[in-house]
C-alpha positions in Angstrom: 33.1 -77.1 -73.3 30.0 -75.1 -74.6 28.3 -76.0 -71.3 31.6 -74.6 -69.2 31.6 -71.3 -71.2 27.6 -71.2 -70.6 28.0 -71.5 -66.6 31.3 -68.8 -66.8 28.6 -65.9 -68.3 25.8 -67.0 -66.4 27.7 -65.9 -62.9 28.4 -62.2 -64.2 24.4 -62.0 -65.6 23.1 -62.8 -61.8 25.5 -60.6 -60.6 24.0 -57.6 -63.3 20.7 -58.2 -62.1 21.8 -57.7 -58.2 23.6 -54.4 -58.8 20.5 -53.5 -60.9 18.2 -54.5 -58.2 20.0 -52.5 -55.3 20.0 -49.3 -57.7 16.3 -50.0 -58.1 15.7 -50.3 -54.3 17.9 -47.2 -54.0 16.1 -44.7 -56.0 12.3 -46.2 -54.4 13.4 -45.1 -50.9 15.3 -41.9 -52.3 11.7 -41.3 -53.8 10.3 -41.9 -50.6 12.4 -39.2 -48.8 11.8 -36.7 -51.7 7.9 -37.4 -50.8 8.1 -36.8 -47.6 10.1 -33.7 -47.7 7.6 -32.1 -50.0 5.1 -33.1 -48.5 6.4 -31.4 -45.3 6.9 -28.6 -47.3 3.5 -27.7 -48.7 2.2 -28.1 -45.0 4.0 -25.1 -43.4 2.0 -22.1 -44.1 2.9 -19.5 -41.7 0.2 -16.2 -40.2 0.5 -14.0 -37.4 -1.3 -11.4 -35.4 0.2 -8.6 -33.2 -1.1 -6.6 -30.2 0.6 -3.5 -28.7 -0.5 -1.1 -26.2 0.4 2.3 -24.7 0.6 2.4 -20.9 0.4 6.1 -18.3 0.3 5.7 -14.6 -2.8 7.4 -13.3 -2.5 10.5 -10.9 -3.3 10.9 -7.3 -3.0 13.7 -4.9 -4.9 16.3 -2.3 -4.8 19.9 -1.0 -6.4 21.2 2.0 -8.2 25.0 2.6 -8.6 26.7 5.5 -12.0 29.3 6.1 -9.6 32.1 5.6 -8.0 31.2 2.6 -9.4 31.9 -0.8 -8.4 28.6 -2.0 -7.2 24.9 -1.8 -3.3 24.7 -1.4 -0.8 22.4 -0.4 0.0 22.3 3.1 3.7 20.6 3.6 5.0 19.9 7.6 7.3 22.7 7.7 4.6 25.0 6.2 1.1 23.8 7.7 -1.9 25.1 8.0 -3.0 26.9 11.5 -6.4 26.4 12.2 -8.4 29.1 13.4 -10.1 28.1 16.5 -13.7 29.9 17.7 -13.8 31.2 20.5 -10.3 31.4 20.3 -8.1 28.5 22.2 -5.4 30.8 23.8 -7.4 31.7 27.1 -9.2 28.5 27.7 -11.3 27.4 31.0 -13.1 24.6 32.1 -16.2 23.7 30.0 -15.2 26.1 26.9 -15.0 24.3 23.8 -13.2 26.2 20.8 -13.9 24.9 17.0 -11.8 25.1 13.9 -12.7 23.8 10.2 -10.4 22.8 7.5 -11.4 21.1 4.2 -9.5 18.3 2.4 -10.6 16.9 -1.5 -8.7 15.5 -4.4 -6.1 17.7 -6.6 -7.5 18.8 -10.6 -6.9 15.0 -12.2 -6.7 12.8 -9.4 -8.1 9.3 -9.0 -10.6 8.8 -6.0 -9.0 7.7 -2.8 -9.1 7.9 0.7 -7.8 10.2 3.6 -7.4 9.0 7.6 -6.6 11.9 10.3 -3.5 10.9 11.9 -1.8 12.9 15.4 1.6 13.9 15.7 3.1 13.5 19.6 1.8 17.0 21.1 4.4 19.2 23.2 3.3 21.2 26.7 1.8 20.8 29.9 -2.0 21.4 29.2 -2.3 17.7 29.4 -6.0 17.9 30.4 -7.0 19.0 27.0 -9.2 17.3 24.9 -10.4 16.9 21.4 -12.8 15.7 18.9 -13.1 16.0 14.9 -16.3 14.9 13.2 -17.1 16.0 9.4 -20.0 18.0 8.8 -21.4 19.6 5.7 -19.7 23.0 4.8 -16.9 24.9 6.5 -19.2 27.6 7.5 -21.1 24.8 9.6 -18.4 24.0 12.0 -19.8 25.5 15.1 -21.4 24.0 17.9 -24.4 23.4 16.3 -23.1 22.2 13.3 -20.5 19.8 14.7 -23.5 18.2 17.3 -25.0 16.9 14.1 -21.8 15.9 12.3 -20.4 12.3 11.3 -17.6 11.5 14.2 -14.0 11.1 13.3 -12.6 11.3 16.4 -14.3 10.5 19.2 -15.0 13.7 21.7 -12.8 13.9 24.9 -10.0 12.1 23.3 -6.0 12.9 23.6 -4.8 15.3 21.4 -2.6 12.2 20.2 -5.5 10.1 19.3 -5.7 9.0 15.5 -8.6 8.5 13.6 -9.5 4.7 13.3 -11.9 5.1 9.9 -11.0 7.1 6.7 -13.0 9.0 4.6 -13.6 9.0 1.0 -12.1 11.4 -1.9 -14.2 11.6 -4.8 -12.3 11.8 -8.3 -14.8 15.0 -9.0 -12.5 17.1 -5.7 -15.8 17.3 -3.6 -14.4 18.3 -0.2 -14.6 16.6 3.1 -15.2 19.2 5.8 -13.6 18.2 8.9 -14.4 20.5 12.1 -11.8 20.1 15.4 -13.5 20.9 18.7 -11.1 21.7 21.3 -11.9 21.6 25.0 -10.3 21.8 28.6 -13.4 19.8 30.2 -15.2 21.0 33.4 -13.2 19.8 36.6 -9.8 20.6 35.0 -7.2 20.9 37.8 -6.2 24.6 39.1 -2.8 22.9 37.8 -3.4 23.4 34.0 -4.0 27.0 34.6 -1.6 29.0 32.3 -0.2 25.8 30.9 -0.4 25.5 27.1 0.0 22.7 24.6 1.1 22.2 21.0 -0.1 19.4 18.4 -0.1 18.8 14.8 -2.0 16.6 12.5 -1.4 15.2 9.1 -4.3 13.5 6.8 -2.7 10.5 5.1 -4.5 9.8 1.7 -4.5 6.7 0.0 -5.4 6.4 -3.5 -7.8 3.4 -5.0 
């Protein structure tokens, strides 16, 4: 009888031991998880760097001047500068050339750039009129002598609708570019050109950079 009783009591003790083992394992697993979490938290130090900037766009512009004007200014399409040729081109005859100066520079505070002379479409019937343009050392050098030593912008004997193939540099220090126009009625112009007239306009197209 005693052996049977001991057998019945042994079973609960085994069950108790099994439950205890399960609890210990659960605690160990929880400890590992908690340990991993603590390690991860300690590794997450934070720091940062910051940068900022302020930006302002540059300004670019040009202005022009006739020899008869006291200062440089803006000349628009509706208020274009009227070139004054010497000798006057109101009474041209074959072999006569008139010269006219016009200066261009960057405006105050402008960055450097370039400028190119472009021709509009001429009107009128004096179709045999020809011209050339050169850069010279000063506005006062725009005459036969100064023109001959200048740098070609538009080749001589060009039709009035010819535009420049090259540009001139515009310095940010506002150093002017002096253009000298030479308009002529070539030797050998036909009799049909007598009393005829022609009008032309040009634009100085400037580009920054």
